[in-house]
N, C-alpha and C positions, 0 to 999 in steps of 0.2 A: 440359506445358504447363500456363499457369496459366489458371485459370476467372475470367474478371471478375466474375461473380456468387457466388464463393465466400469468406467470410471465416474465419479460423481465430481460437480463442481458446485460448492454452494458460495454463491456472490458470482455474476454474471457481468461484472464490470472490465475495466481496462486489463486487469492481470487475469481473470477468468477467461475472458476469450482470446488472449494469447496461449492460455495453456492448453485449452480446448482446439486451437488450431494445431498446435505440437502435437497433442495426445491423440486426435482422431485415428491416427494409423496404428493405434496399440490397441484399440477396441472402439465399443459404444461409449459416447460421452454423452453424459446425462446433467443437464443443469437446474438449478433453481435460483432464483432472484423474485426479491418481492416486486420488482419494476416489470416483471412480466405479465401485470394486471393492467401497464399503460402499455397500448401497441406501438405509439411513437418513441418509445425508450430506446436507448442502447443496447439493453440486453434482449428487449422482444426482437429489435430488428436483427440483433446476430442469431437468434435462435432460429427466425424465419428465413434465414439466410442459409440454413441448415448447417450452422456451426456445432450445434449441439440440439439433443432433443430437450425440449422444456417440460420440465416434470409439473405436477401439481401442487406440489409443497417439498418441504425440506424431508418429509418422512419417506414420500413417494420418490424423492431423487435418491436416498441413499439407499432404498431397499435393494438388496443382492449384490450392491458394489462389493470389489475389492481395495479399490481405493476411493477415499472421499479427501477431497481439497477442500478446506473451508477458506476462501479468498473474499470474505463479507467486509464491511467496514470496521475499525476498531470497536466502537460501540456494540455493535452486533455480535461480537465475537462468542461471548459465553451463550447467549441468547440461540447462536446456531447451532452449538455444541449440545445443547439441552434438547433442542426440537428434533436434532438428529438422533440422540444416544438411543431412544427406546427402539428405532427401526434398524438398528446395526447388526449385522450377522456377527457371531463372535468371531474375534480374529481379524475384524475388519481394520485397515489401516486407514486412520484419521490424521492428513497431513494438515495443519493448523500454519497458514503462512501470513496472518494477521499480526501487525506491528500494535503490539499491547505489551503491558507492564508484565515483568515475572508474577506477581499476584494474581492478573488476569488470568494468564496460561493457566495457572494453579486450577483456578477455578473450572475453565475450560476442560482440562484434563480430567479433573474427578469426572465429570458429568459423562466423558466418552469412555473411561475405563469402568465406572460403574455400569455403563451399558454394554459391557464385554467387549469394546473397542481397543485397538493398540494406538494409542495417543503419541504422536510425534510433534513437535514443535520446530518450526523452520523460520529462521531470520533472513530474509531475504537482504543482501546486504550491497546492493546496487539497482538503480532503475531497471525495472523487467523489459523495458524495450530492447535495448542493443542485443543481450545474450539470451533473452525469452527463457524457453524451459531450462536452459543451460546456465541460467545467471548464478552466480555463487550464493550458497544458502548455507547457514551453521543448523546442521538437526541438533535437536536435544532431547532428552528423556530416556528412559533405560531401555525403549526399544530403538533408538535411534541407529545405533552401530548393527546391530541386526538387521534391519530393514534397508539401511545405505545400498547395499548391492541390487534390491530389487528398485529401490528408486531410480539409482542410477541407470540400471537395463532399461526403463521405459523413458529415459529420457532426462533427468535430473542429473545432469553429468558435473554440474558445479557445486552439488551438496558434497558437505563433509560433516561428518560425526564431532560434534563438538563437545558436547559433557553428558553424562547420563542424568543430570540433576534437572528437571522443569525449572525453566526461569531465566537458565543461564545465556542461553542462545539470545532469547529475547532481552536481557540485559544489554547485552552487544549492542543489538541493533538499535535500542532506545536510546542510548548514549551515544550511538553515531548520529541520531536524530537530532539529538540537541544540537549538533554542527550544523547538518545539512538544512533541516527547516530552519533552523536559527538565522543561517545565512540569507535562506530566500527572505526571510521575513527583515533583516536588516538591510540588504539592498534594496527591497522595495522601499523601504521607508528613507533610507538615506538619499536614495536617485528621486523620488519624487520631490523632496524637498530641494535637492540640489537643481533639478530641473526649473522648479518655480521661481529660484533664485539665478537661475541661469548659468549656473557654475558647474554642469554637471561634468562638461569635458574636463575641467580641471581635476574634480574628484576623481575619473575614470583614471587619468593620466598617473594621478599619486599613488591609485591602487597597482598600476603596472609596475609604477618603481619599487613598492613595497613588494610586490609578489611578481616577480619578473616572469615573462613566458607564457601569461595567461591573457587571453583575450577577454578583458573585462566587459566589453560591450556585449559580445556575443554571450559570453556566461551569464551576465546580469540579464538580458532578453530571456535565455532558457530558464533561469531560476526564479524569475519574477513570473514568467508565463506558466511554469508551474504551480505556482502559489493561485494565481489567476483560476486556473483549471480545475485544480484539484484541493483549492483551499479548504473545503469543508471537510474532505477525508484527512486532511494534513491536522486540520484543528482537531479533530478525534484523535489523533495519533499523539499529537502534541498532549493533549491531556493526559495519555498513557506516559508519555514520556515524563511529565512532570511527576506521576507516582511514582515513577521508577526513581527518580531523583530524590524525591521527599523519603522513600525507603532506604536511600543512604544517608541521610539527616544532615544532608548540604544544603537544603533549601532549594526550591525551584522558580525562582525568580524570573530568570531568564526563559526558562520555558514556557512558563505560564504567559508572559508577555507576547513571545512567538505565537502561540495559541492564540491568542485575541488577534494578533497581525494576520495570522493564516485566516481565520474567519472574517475579517475584514476584506481581505484580498477577493475571496470569492464572490463578494457582492460586486465585485468590476471585472467580471470575465469576458465581457463586450470588447473590452481593448485587446481581446487577443487575437483579433481581426488584423492586427497592423503586427506585420513580422521584424520590424527592426525597433529598437529599442526606445528611440525619442517620439517617434508616434505613439507609441503603447503608454508611454509616462502621459503625454498630452492629453490623450484620451481618459485618463483617468483623472487628471488635473481640472479639464474641461468639466467632468461629471462633478467634481467636487465644488466647483466655481471659484477654484484655488489659483485659476491662470488661466490663459487664453490657449488653445491648441494651435501650435505652430507646423506650418505646412514643411 
């Protein structure tokens, strides 16, 4: 049987920790993350601080839960569902927040439904930080509309039932990511080169002329910084994006290039210590040997 007071989080990184903090008033929050084996990891520290009870593995985490939220990396989406499925109580709601292609969603859904759970895909259509559990989410699958009131009642206020077809919500998120993660990659590449050639100010001013109303220096620092901080996870998502684009038959050259750039950005995460754009770019260039850091 499932316990109506127990909520499980698979994946206890940035998203999982935000959700845990917002869901604690709704019942016991149990989490599982492979990084629990590393005491110094962010998931381990958050669990030790009491944000959630750390489970011994995915089956232990989902046992007895009435809601399981999967917030692992894109590459682990299918494996997480397969690990959880045998331990699910009949009717357990499995809310899959992972950024993956429609085909990957279908594989995860097959495992959950085969184990007696009710699979709902959720495409988070904004960064999780500002609105947290209330972030806009497109829900998909045959259970989405029926379960929407329940999910809204426990805090998912930005959720809407998008489609009864598994994969449609995911496709919307993936196509959005072509733009968002692609912009991160483009800004990084353009402004690193511009800084090396000492023309970044002109480039930023020209972007302001083309897209008025935006503070491009602040935006660029934020978007490039997200790549530096989360490049590995973003690269995994972009591989799923490329699959989505390829399924449409239009070719995924831009998405695959952005994947490589996101992976590359993760190698330079030390530059995040700089709070403004130019010093952050200088730190990367200095590491590359492509230019001298400027004060």
